[in-house]
N, C-alpha and C positions, 0 to 999 in steps of 0.2 A: 120666328126663331124657334118656337117649340116644335113645329112641324119639321124643320131642318134637322134639329137634334134627334128627333124620333127616327127620321130616315137614316141618319148616320148610324145610330145604335142598332137599327134593324139590319142594316147591311153588315155590321160587325157580328151580330148574332148568327147570320146566315153562314158565316165563314167557319163556324164551329160545328163539328159533327155531333158533339154532345158537350154538356157543360161539366161533366164529371172530371175532376182533377185527377191526374195520374202522377205518380211519384217515381223518382229514379235517382241514381247516384251520378253526380257529375264526375266523369272520368278524367277529363282534361279540358282546358280552354283553348289550347292551341296544339293540335286541331280540336275544335269543339266536339265533344263526345259525351253522351249520357246513356247509361244503362237503366232502362225502365224496370221497376220491380216485377212487372208481370211478363216481361219479355227478355230472354237471355241475350238477344242480339243487340249490341250497342247501336244507338242512333248516332249518325255521323253529321258533320257540319251542314251538309246540304239538306238535311231533314229537320234542322233546328233553327229557331229564330228566338232572339232574346229581347226582352223589353229593356230599354235604356235604363229604366229605374231598377232593374235587377242588380246592376252594379256587381257582377261577378268578377272575382280576382283569381289569379293562378293558385293562390293558397286555398281557395275554396274547393279544389279538386278533392273528391272523396266525400263531400257533403251531400245531403239529401236536397233535391230540388223538386218543385211542383211544376207540372206542365199541362197544357191543354192541347188536344189533337184538333187540327184544322182540316177543312175539306180538301185542301191542296196536298195533303199527305205530310205536311210539316207539323212539327210540334212547337208551340210557343212556350218558352221557359219563363215562368212567372217570377221565380226567385227561390232563394234558399228557404227551406222549411226549418223553423226553429222549434 
């Protein structure tokens, strides 16, 4: 069981180009769009993936979110920054 879990987590870590969290402003949920703090070009829906637990709502537009960059070029939205 331990070996299986370690293999799973190793695979998940390989999908990240770095573990540094990036921040951005959620512009809209439909269509999904986020503007990173360090990049003026907004990320569009095909560049973003959200965790189910992030539970973002339309009224969250304009709020700060945390993201991780993945090797496939997409960004994983972790959730709102409080």
